[in-house]
C-alpha positions, 0 to 999 in steps of 0.5 A: 500500500502506498504511503501517499494515502496519509496525505500531504501534511503527514508526508511533508510536514509543512509546519516543520518546513516553515520552522526550519526556514525561519531558523535559517533566516534567523541564522543569517540575520544573526551571523551577517546583519546583527554580527556587530552587536556581539562583543566578539565576532568574525565574518561568516565563512562559506564553510560555516554557512554550508554546514548550517544549511546542510544541517537544516536539510538533513534535519528536514530529511529525517524529521519532516520528509516521508522518512519520518512517516516511515519511521513510525511504520517500520522500525528500520526507518526509525533507527536510520532516523535516530542515527542521523538525528543524533550522529550527523546533525549535531556536529554539523550544527556545532561547526556551522554555527560560528564560535562567537554565537556559541560563546554568547549563548554559553556564557549566559548566567543560567546556561554556563554552569550547566553547559560546563558540567554536561560537556565534560567528556565522561559525563557527556558520554554516559548521559547520552548513551545512558538516555539512548539505551533507556529509550530502547528498553521495550517497556520505556520505548512503547510507553513513550511512543504512545504519547506525542508529548513524551515522544517529542520531549524525549527526542528533543532531550536526546538531541540536546544531550547529543550536542553535549556529547559531540561538543568535546570532539568538534567544537571550534571555540578559540579557547574552548575545551577540546580533547587532544588527538589521542583523547579524541580517539579514546572518546570515539571508541568509548562512545561506540562501545557504550552504544553497542548494548542497545544495538545488540538488544535489537539485533540479537533478539529472537522475537519482536521486542517493541509492541508499537511495531508488532501489535496492530492496535498499539502500532495504529495508536503510535501512528497518531504521532505523525498522522492526523487522527481524522486521516487514520479514522478514514483508513482501514489499517491493520498493521505495518505489514500493509506497507512492507513484505519484510517480517517484523523481526527482520525489520527490527534486526535490520534497524539495529544493524543500520544504526551500528553501520551509520555510527561506524561510518560517522566515527570513521570520518571523525577518526580520519579527521583526527589523524589528518589534523595530527599529521598536519600538526606533526608536519608543521612542528617538523618544519618549525624545528627545521627552520629553527635549526637552520636559523641557529646554524646560520647564526653560528656561521656568522659568528 
């Protein structure tokens, strides 16, 4: 059955388009037109603008486009959505928003102590992965999926903690606290390990563990999170099997596998960047040492 039966609103989330458009316009007003109102500022770079726009497009792709609807129908799409939302969008946002904008927000009296505490590497790792794992406990997952308010709040909270988790790795504050090269490698490996139990629960389960994807009545109730109630009432639906030939257990396992694959790809890219930065720094240090040695040698010859 085609997903077009759910209508334009459920498929394309026009209100979400307006929200992201507003945020994008606000971003350019702050970083270009109102830049001089900040105590410290720099001209917006093309790279920053590109990364921010990329973050908005990716965010819309996973939370506004049809993949969001498919995420309520099939668990595979839900896990892809989660992986991209928490592993791809936050680093794009952190790098896309200029450091001086981040600084103005972080130094607000109410935010500063909280931000300093929750971006400490160990705390950030434990909290994000802990909340992510708790969310995927079947009882908790099904309970949250049945409530639009709870689902929205928990998703937003996980996103904020994902930013805290990514901050020590990718923030570009001139005098900000960022992990050194070797510590970044350890941080990435630790993050991968902490996320593994939740994925393992999903991948190696021998039966469907989430009622909101396996029980027809609960699945239909959970669908109300993204499909208007009057639209659902006008349709005769019995379960996710109407939209896919994939067995529910295989759908669940594939979702866990894809989550892990996306995580490995993202962390692989970050590791490559870490090694590139380390190599570039070593080359720069070697050149500096060579130049200093040559200058010293020439000075000795003059004497």
